[in-house]
C-alpha positions in Angstrom: 138.2 93.7 120.7 136.0 90.8 121.8 135.7 90.1 125.5 135.5 86.7 127.1 131.7 87.2 127.5 131.3 87.9 123.8 133.3 84.8 122.9 131.2 82.6 125.1 128.0 84.1 123.7 129.1 83.5 120.1 130.0 79.9 120.8 126.7 79.1 122.5 125.2 76.0 120.8 122.0 76.6 118.8 118.9 75.1 120.2 117.7 72.0 118.5 114.0 71.2 117.9 112.2 68.0 117.4 108.7 67.3 115.9 106.3 65.5 118.3 103.6 64.9 115.7 105.9 63.5 113.0 103.4 60.7 111.9 100.6 63.2 111.1 103.0 65.8 109.6 104.5 63.1 107.4 101.1 62.2 106.0 100.4 65.9 105.4 103.6 66.2 103.4 102.6 63.2 101.3 99.1 64.7 100.7 100.6 67.9 99.4 101.8 66.1 96.3 98.5 64.2 95.7 97.2 64.5 92.2 93.8 63.2 93.1 91.1 65.4 91.3 87.4 65.1 92.2 85.4 65.9 89.1 81.7 66.7 89.8 79.0 65.4 87.5 78.0 69.0 86.6 81.5 70.1 85.8 80.6 71.2 82.3 77.8 73.4 83.7 80.1 75.0 86.2 82.8 75.4 83.6 80.7 77.4 81.2 80.7 81.2 81.5 77.9 83.7 81.2 77.5 86.5 78.8 80.5 87.3 76.7 82.8 84.9 78.7 83.0 81.4 77.4 84.5 80.1 80.7 83.4 80.8 84.2 85.5 82.5 86.9 85.7 79.2 88.7 87.2 77.5 85.6 89.9 80.2 85.3 90.7 80.0 89.0 91.1 76.2 88.8 93.5 76.7 86.0 95.5 79.3 88.0 95.6 76.8 91.0 97.1 74.1 88.7 99.6 76.6 87.3 100.7 77.8 90.8 100.8 74.4 92.5 102.9 72.7 89.8 104.8 75.9 88.8 103.9 75.7 85.1 104.0 78.3 82.4 100.7 79.4 81.0 101.1 77.3 77.8 102.1 74.2 79.8 99.2 74.4 82.2 96.8 74.3 79.2 98.4 71.0 78.1 98.4 69.7 81.7 94.7 70.5 82.1 93.8 68.8 78.8 95.4 65.7 80.1 93.3 65.5 83.4 90.1 67.3 82.7 87.5 66.1 80.1 86.2 69.5 79.2 87.1 72.3 76.9 90.2 74.1 78.2 90.8 77.9 77.7 93.9 78.8 75.9 96.8 80.7 77.5 95.8 84.1 76.1 92.4 83.7 77.7 94.0 82.8 81.0 96.3 85.8 80.8 93.5 88.2 80.0 91.0 86.9 82.5 93.4 86.6 85.5 93.3 90.3 86.3 89.4 90.3 86.2 89.0 87.6 88.8 87.8 88.4 92.3 89.7 85.7 94.2 88.9 85.5 97.9 91.3 84.4 100.5 90.1 81.1 101.9 90.4 81.1 105.7 88.6 79.7 108.7 86.0 81.7 110.7 87.5 82.7 114.0 86.4 84.9 116.9 89.9 86.2 117.9 93.3 86.2 116.1 96.8 87.4 116.7 98.0 89.4 113.7 101.6 89.0 112.7 102.5 91.2 109.7 105.6 91.3 107.4 106.5 91.9 103.8 108.8 90.5 101.1 109.5 90.9 97.4 108.6 88.7 94.5 110.5 89.1 91.2 108.6 90.1 88.1 111.4 90.2 85.7 115.2 90.8 85.7 118.4 89.0 86.2 118.9 86.1 88.6 120.8 86.4 91.8 124.0 84.9 90.3 124.2 87.4 87.5 123.5 90.3 89.9 126.3 89.1 92.1 128.8 88.9 89.2 127.7 91.8 87.0 125.6 94.0 89.2 122.0 95.0 89.1 120.5 96.5 86.0 117.6 99.0 85.6 115.2 96.3 84.3 115.1 94.5 87.6 111.5 94.8 89.0 109.9 93.5 92.1 106.4 93.4 93.6 106.0 93.6 97.4 103.6 91.2 99.1 102.3 92.0 102.6 101.1 89.0 104.5 99.3 88.8 107.9 99.1 85.4 109.6 97.5 84.2 112.8 99.5 82.7 115.7 98.7 79.2 114.3 100.3 80.0 110.9 97.1 80.5 108.9 97.3 83.4 106.3 94.6 85.9 107.2 95.2 88.9 104.9 97.2 89.7 101.8 98.1 93.0 100.0 100.3 93.5 97.0 101.9 96.8 96.2 104.7 98.3 94.1 108.2 98.0 95.6 108.3 101.6 96.6 105.3 101.5 99.0 106.3 101.6 102.7 105.1 98.7 104.9 103.2 101.0 107.2 101.0 102.3 104.4 99.2 98.9 104.1 98.0 98.6 107.6 94.4 99.8 106.9 94.0 97.4 103.9 95.3 94.5 106.1 92.9 95.3 109.0 89.9 95.6 106.6 90.4 92.0 105.6 90.2 90.6 109.1 86.7 90.1 110.5 87.8 88.6 113.8 88.8 90.6 116.8 92.6 91.3 116.8 93.9 90.4 120.3 97.6 91.3 119.6 99.5 92.9 116.7 103.1 92.1 116.0 105.3 93.9 113.5 108.9 94.9 113.0 110.3 98.5 113.4 108.9 99.5 109.9 105.5 99.7 111.5 106.6 102.0 114.3 104.6 105.2 113.5 101.6 107.2 114.6 99.4 106.2 111.6 99.8 102.5 112.5 99.0 103.0 116.2 95.9 105.1 115.2 94.6 102.4 112.9 95.1 99.7 115.6 93.5 102.0 118.2 90.5 102.2 115.9 90.2 98.4 116.0 90.7 98.5 119.8 93.7 96.2 119.7 94.6 95.7 123.4 98.3 94.6 122.8 100.8 95.9 120.3 104.3 94.5 119.9 106.3 96.9 117.7 109.8 97.7 118.9 110.1 101.5 119.2 113.0 103.3 117.5 116.2 103.5 119.4 115.9 107.2 120.2 112.1 107.2 120.8 110.6 109.4 123.4 107.5 109.2 125.7 104.6 111.1 124.1 102.0 111.0 126.9 103.4 111.2 130.4 102.0 109.7 133.6 100.5 113.0 134.8 98.2 113.1 131.8 94.6 111.9 132.2 94.2 110.6 128.7 94.2 106.8 128.0 97.7 105.1 128.0 99.5 105.2 124.7 100.6 101.6 124.0 103.8 102.7 122.3 104.8 104.6 125.5 104.0 101.5 127.5 106.4 99.4 125.4 109.1 102.1 125.7 108.7 102.2 129.5 109.1 98.4 129.6 112.2 98.6 127.5 113.8 101.3 129.6 112.9 99.4 132.8 114.7 96.2 131.6 116.2 96.0 128.1 115.0 95.7 124.5 116.0 92.1 124.4 114.1 91.3 127.6 111.0 93.2 126.4 110.9 91.1 123.2 111.0 87.9 125.2 108.4 88.9 127.7 106.0 90.5 125.2 106.1 87.5 122.8 107.5 89.7 120.0 109.5 86.8 118.6 106.3 85.0 117.5 106.5 87.4 114.6 109.1 85.1 113.1 106.2 82.8 112.1 105.3 85.2 109.3 108.9 85.1 108.1 108.6 81.3 108.0 105.5 81.7 105.9 107.3 83.9 103.4 110.1 81.2 103.2 107.4 78.5 102.6 105.8 80.7 99.9 109.0 81.1 98.0 110.3 77.6 98.5 107.1 75.7 97.6 105.5 78.1 95.0 108.5 80.1 93.7 109.8 83.6 94.2 108.9 84.9 90.8 105.5 86.2 89.5 104.4 85.3 86.0 102.0 88.2 85.3 103.1 91.8 84.6 99.8 93.6 85.4 99.1 94.5 89.1 95.6 93.0 89.1 96.8 89.7 87.6 99.7 89.6 90.1 97.2 90.0 93.0 95.2 87.1 91.6 98.4 85.0 91.3 99.5 85.8 94.9 96.0 85.1 96.4 95.9 81.8 94.6 99.3 80.8 96.0 98.2 81.9 99.5 95.1 79.8 99.2 97.3 76.8 98.4 99.4 77.4 101.5 96.3 77.6 103.6 95.2 74.2 102.2 98.6 72.8 103.1 98.2 74.4 106.6 94.8 72.6 107.0 96.4 69.2 106.1 98.8 69.5 109.0 101.7 71.4 110.4 104.6 70.4 112.6 104.4 70.7 116.3 108.0 71.3 117.5 109.6 71.4 120.9 113.1 72.1 122.2 115.1 68.9 122.4 116.9 68.4 125.7 120.3 66.8 125.7 
């Protein structure tokens, strides 16, 4: 039975936000749809491959960018490229074969310090749509690939890992940290990362602040009478016991982790929630291409919001 306090809490109005840089953000949204293409004079030279390849890696990556940005099938992107580029265009079978051999690097800014916010989500490879699953149930041919994305506090994507859907989130922590050259000042992750291997990896990088909510029945591992360095998980647990879990999340800044959930939403809304390729290497190239596009959008401008006062 709900108490009066619960009823008041459930009817509390949701905070409203306003954008204070609407003019700049509006222009950034317009630029996202720009079809302006700068063609260098030596395009044909850059387009030609070496050795057994007729097309360079740069040419294949440009084709993948066009495919991801405008959400085109492989055959359609060939026709699209022929309309805008005055060079020989690789056919769809070449794109499919070469995608998995590309070494695409995540394009990001050089920074001295970052705040790492990590989360994962699933991208559909093949299978029924959500409506058919709701009506008829899930079949065995429904397959997903997990993507693990780490972003900085300003929203820039800093690291990306793709795995099969049966890989636990905590198993990717080392691969994520290897991709970050800057000093990690704070790490934020949900309860899936609450484990000794994650804390050991973060300790190896000398991360001074870790915001991972401990499990409900967690216990102190290193007590105060021990002369070893403080265990950050124990410090979080003591802070929760002293106040409350909700209060600890507010004071520690844990809720900034929601920024990476917003990034996942932007990824699926702008670039789609389905992967075209079936092979793991090709899927990684496809995901990295889309993340590079999101980082370009981020550099064009992002909204700066504030709580609207009534």
